[in-house]
C-alpha positions as a printed Julia matrix, in Angstrom:
258×3 Matrix{Float64}:
 196.16  84.86  70.24
 198.82  82.99  71.41
 196.46  80.09  73.95
 193.64  79.85  70.84
 194.04  76.61  69.54
 193.84  76.51  65.36
 190.26  75.8   64.84
 191.56  73.59  61.42
 193.82  71.6   63.89
 190.51  70.69  66.26
 187.82  69.65  63.44
 191.33  67.35  62.58
 191.92  66.11  65.88
 188.55  65.63  66.33
 187.4   63.72  62.7
 190.55  61.41  63.83
 189.06  60.19  66.85
 185.68  59.65  65.52
 187.08  57.63  62.77
 189.42  55.52  65.79
 186.18  54.96  67.25
 184.2   54.13  64.32
 187.14  51.74  63.35
 186.5   49.7   66.93
 183.24  49.8   67.03
 182.93  48.26  63.33
 185.43  45.25  64.63
 184.33  44.9   67.9
 180.1   44.76  67.21
 180.08  43.19  63.19
 176.05  43.0   64.09
 175.18  45.92  65.32
 177.2   47.97  62.71
 175.28  46.29  60.19
 172.19  47.23  61.59
 173.04  50.57  61.89
 174.37  50.63  57.74
 170.63  49.57  57.28
 168.73  51.82  59.17
 171.16  54.52  57.9
 170.66  53.57  54.38
 167.22  53.53  54.91
 166.92  56.76  56.08
 169.0   57.76  53.28
 166.75  56.12  50.76
 163.85  58.84  51.36
 165.64  62.08  50.08
 167.05  60.24  47.35
 163.97  58.14  46.39
 163.27  61.38  43.53
 166.18  61.27  41.38
 166.6   57.3   42.1
 163.2   57.03  40.12
 163.98  59.16  37.51
 167.36  57.5   36.76
 165.59  54.44  36.92
 163.13  55.96  34.12
 165.3   57.26  31.71
 167.5   54.28  32.25
 163.9   52.4   31.1
 163.03  54.07  28.07
 166.46  54.04  27.08
 166.47  50.32  27.09
 163.38  50.7   25.52
 164.49  52.25  22.72
 167.34  50.68  22.09
 165.99  46.74  22.52
 162.23  47.78  20.69
 163.43  46.79  17.59
 165.31  43.26  18.28
 162.38  42.24  20.96
 160.3   40.43  18.88
 163.33  38.72  16.99
 164.15  37.42  20.52
 161.02  36.28  21.75
 160.44  34.18  18.22
 163.94  32.85  18.49
 163.1   31.56  22.71
 159.63  29.9   21.41
 161.77  27.81  18.95
 164.33  26.88  21.67
 161.27  26.28  23.97
 160.02  23.91  21.94
 163.19  22.43  20.33
 164.16  21.23  23.62
 160.37  20.17  24.91
 159.71  17.74  21.61
 164.03  16.69  22.73
 162.36  15.77  26.11
 159.6   14.13  25.2
 161.18  11.54  22.64
 163.63  11.02  25.51
 161.17   9.9   28.11
 162.13  12.92  30.48
 159.55  14.51  32.06
 158.94  18.14  31.37
 160.67  20.64  33.48
 158.59  22.2   36.96
 157.75  25.17  36.09
 160.02  28.0   36.67
 159.18  30.51  39.99
 158.7   34.18  39.62
 161.47  36.32  39.76
 161.94  39.88  41.54
 164.05  42.08  40.5
 166.08  44.07  42.87
 168.81  46.47  42.48
 172.46  46.18  44.86
 172.75  49.18  47.68
 175.54  48.01  49.46
 179.11  45.67  49.08
 181.65  46.48  51.79
 185.04  46.59  49.85
 186.53  44.44  52.33
 183.93  41.54  51.72
 183.4   42.17  48.49
 183.18  38.67  47.04
 181.58  37.25  50.28
 178.33  39.01  50.04
 176.17  41.92  48.78
 173.05  43.7   49.74
 170.0   44.34  47.77
 166.7   46.75  47.89
 164.57  43.99  48.44
 163.18  41.64  51.74
 160.52  40.22  52.97
 157.73  42.48  52.24
 158.68  41.44  48.78
 158.21  37.5   48.83
 162.22  37.26  49.54
 162.67  34.62  51.8
 166.48  33.16  53.14
 167.55  30.34  50.71
 166.18  31.58  47.83
 168.58  31.88  44.88
 169.64  34.71  43.02
 171.14  35.12  39.69
 171.96  37.41  36.88
 172.5   37.27  32.85
 170.71  33.85  33.67
 173.82  32.13  35.99
 173.08  31.53  39.98
 175.45  34.68  41.58
 174.17  33.96  45.16
 172.53  32.43  48.33
 169.89  35.03  50.07
 171.33  34.45  53.67
 169.23  37.03  55.46
 165.82  39.15  55.17
 164.59  42.07  56.59
 161.33  43.6   54.91
 162.76  45.91  52.8
 166.04  44.47  52.0
 168.01  41.17  52.11
 171.9   40.43  52.26
 172.78  37.45  49.35
 175.76  35.49  50.0
 178.08  35.56  46.58
 179.3   32.1   45.23
 182.62  33.19  45.41
 182.47  33.29  49.23
 184.74  30.47  51.03
 181.62  29.72  53.23
 179.56  29.21  50.28
 178.82  25.82  49.6
 176.27  24.43  47.04
 175.51  20.65  45.55
 175.73  21.13  41.81
 176.34  18.65  38.79
 178.57  18.9   35.49
 175.67  18.7   33.44
 177.19  16.18  30.58
 178.85  13.86  32.53
 176.07  14.5   35.62
 178.91  14.34  38.38
 178.02  15.49  41.66
 180.22  17.81  43.92
 180.13  21.05  45.68
 180.18  24.54  44.58
 182.83  26.46  47.05
 184.64  30.19  46.71
 187.8   31.44  47.84
 187.21  34.77  49.1
 189.01  35.81  46.2
 186.64  36.22  43.07
 187.11  32.05  42.21
 184.14  29.07  42.26
 185.85  26.0   42.76
 184.13  22.72  42.05
 185.33  20.14  45.16
 185.54  16.43  45.46
 185.88  15.43  41.88
 188.22  12.23  41.44
 191.89  13.31  40.09
 191.41  10.79  36.74
 187.84  12.32  36.38
 188.24  14.93  32.92
 186.12  17.7   31.75
 186.41  19.37  28.9
 186.46  23.41  28.74
 183.16  24.89  28.63
 180.74  22.17  30.32
 178.19  23.82  31.94
 177.56  23.29  35.76
 174.19  23.67  37.46
 172.24  23.2   40.53
 171.22  20.02  42.16
 168.23  19.17  44.08
 168.9   20.72  47.16
 165.1   22.51  48.3
 162.13  24.06  48.1
 163.68  27.45  47.26
 166.62  26.63  45.01
 165.66  23.97  42.25
 167.93  21.89  40.25
 168.92  22.95  36.83
 170.12  26.3   37.65
 173.15  26.92  35.8
 176.38  28.12  37.72
 179.27  28.55  35.5
 181.74  26.34  32.79
 184.13  24.41  33.53
 187.2   26.31  33.18
 189.92  23.61  34.33
 191.76  21.27  36.34
 193.29  22.34  40.14
 195.44  20.86  42.69
 195.08  17.51  43.85
 194.53  17.64  47.88
 193.61  14.94  50.01
 193.13  12.36  46.69
 190.7   14.75  44.76
 190.65  17.18  42.11
 189.05  20.88  42.53
 187.96  22.47  39.01
 187.99  25.71  38.43
 184.56  26.91  37.79
 183.51  30.2   35.74
 181.0   32.28  36.37
 178.45  33.07  33.28
 177.48  36.45  34.58
 179.79  39.57  35.7
 180.24  39.19  39.25
 182.44  42.11  39.24
 179.89  44.23  37.96
 176.64  43.98  40.05
 174.3   46.23  40.03
 171.15  44.43  39.17
 169.89  40.93  40.33
 167.21  38.86  40.21
 165.34  36.5   43.14
 163.47  33.67  42.78
 160.56  33.43  44.34
 159.26  30.56  46.04
 155.31  29.05  44.29
 155.15  31.59  41.98
 155.49  32.37  37.98
 157.73  34.67  36.56
């Protein structure tokens, strides 16, 4: 019939309209969009749970088979290193470090493209002991800090976010500064005097911040100086973790042993 609408065209127009409405709603109500995304993710997690658990089991078995041959050697090396460090601390008269809080493993479940260097969401929350302010780590380096927590998930603000601020220290020189990101994947150590020189590769770790963020957590290594601004020179810090490939993280739990 000449007056009959083409079903393909109707479906296309409906899809375009729904997409535009979703973009408007996401831009106008970002908080509600995040809540809706969380609820949809929780609802969809149940149907995919068997396949996800099977994949985790296969990956665990594969990793166990690959690493079993070298596990004892690595443990022996760590024990020797631990003994050497404790001996050095005793000789220098420094107090031994406080027991490291426990770690909970978490998988990254959401990372928005338009906020790639700002935040991630993981599948562990308050029911697992996660609290706001707890540091998140990957490959032994701090990659962010928990910014909000739900019962079964948590949002982590990344060290590359421009709103991320963290007191840090250059371990070799004990110079204090502030870690800050730029939303483009870079990490900077701010508020350094322009005449201060650091060697490339010097370790930068957390300073004493609070109950949930103990000192001494590695953040990265000095990469090189930036441009002097307002009489101060920032220094770029290279993360020891692969921030472009965050699939799993570990979150420190307060008051527990690892």
